[in-house]
C-alpha positions as CSV (number, residue, x, y, z in Angstrom):
1,X,15.1,-24.6,-32.2
2,X,12.0,-26.5,-31.4
3,X,9.8,-24.8,-29.1
4,X,11.6,-21.2,-28.7
5,X,9.5,-18.1,-29.4
6,X,11.5,-15.2,-30.8
7,X,9.5,-11.9,-30.9
8,X,10.8,-10.9,-34.1
9,X,10.6,-7.1,-33.3
10,X,12.3,-7.3,-30.4
11,X,15.1,-9.2,-32.4
12,X,15.6,-7.1,-35.5
13,X,16.0,-4.2,-32.3
14,X,18.8,-6.1,-30.6
15,X,20.2,-6.9,-33.9
16,X,20.3,-3.2,-35.0
17,X,21.8,-2.1,-31.7
18,X,24.8,-4.5,-32.1
19,X,23.5,-6.9,-28.9
20,X,22.9,-10.1,-31.0
21,X,25.4,-11.5,-33.5
22,X,24.8,-14.2,-36.1
23,X,27.5,-16.3,-34.3
24,X,26.1,-19.2,-32.4
25,X,27.5,-20.4,-28.8
26,X,29.3,-23.0,-30.4
27,X,31.1,-20.6,-32.8
28,X,32.2,-18.8,-29.9
29,X,33.3,-21.8,-28.0
30,X,35.4,-22.7,-31.1
31,X,36.9,-19.4,-31.6
32,X,37.8,-19.7,-27.9
33,X,39.1,-22.6,-28.6
34,X,41.0,-21.9,-31.5
35,X,42.4,-18.6,-29.7
36,X,43.4,-20.1,-26.0
37,X,43.5,-23.6,-26.8
38,X,47.0,-24.2,-25.1
39,X,45.5,-21.9,-21.9
40,X,44.2,-23.5,-18.9
41,X,39.8,-23.1,-19.0
42,X,39.1,-24.9,-15.6
43,X,40.5,-25.6,-12.3
44,X,38.3,-28.1,-10.2
45,X,38.4,-28.1,-6.0
46,X,40.4,-31.4,-6.6
47,X,43.2,-29.9,-8.7
48,X,42.1,-31.0,-11.9
49,X,43.4,-28.5,-14.7
50,X,41.9,-28.5,-18.0
51,X,43.4,-26.0,-21.3
52,X,40.6,-24.8,-23.9
53,X,41.4,-27.8,-25.9
54,X,41.7,-30.3,-23.3
55,X,38.0,-29.0,-22.5
56,X,36.9,-29.7,-25.8
57,X,38.3,-32.9,-26.7
58,X,36.9,-34.3,-23.6
59,X,33.2,-32.5,-25.0
60,X,33.6,-34.0,-28.3
61,X,34.6,-37.4,-26.7
62,X,31.1,-37.4,-24.8
63,X,29.2,-36.2,-27.7
64,X,30.8,-39.4,-29.8
65,X,30.0,-41.6,-27.0
66,X,26.0,-40.2,-26.9
67,X,25.8,-40.5,-30.5
68,X,27.0,-43.7,-30.8
69,X,24.7,-45.0,-28.0
70,X,22.1,-43.9,-30.1
71,X,21.0,-40.1,-28.5
72,X,20.1,-37.9,-30.7
73,X,19.3,-34.0,-32.0
74,X,16.6,-33.2,-29.4
75,X,16.8,-36.3,-27.1
76,X,16.9,-35.4,-23.8
77,X,19.7,-36.5,-21.5
78,X,19.9,-35.9,-17.7
79,X,22.2,-37.3,-14.6
80,X,22.9,-37.3,-11.4
81,X,25.9,-36.2,-9.6
82,X,26.5,-38.0,-5.9
83,X,27.4,-36.2,-2.9
84,X,31.0,-36.9,-2.2
């Protein structure tokens, strides 16, 4: 990651104590999708419901759209949600 500063001695301590593992957030998400794909993960205030697998599919579709639109790694993307 660009611009992220990590204190190497603190990192080593956290790894030795088992606080930090080598798995990334994406690794953890993929494991959850694999284990709980058909289980409900999100319910919004309008009643929409998504399983882990459905949310993963939506996220992948959004990522593909952004990539196909020319958005690349480390590009900044922002969005605004208007009030109801």
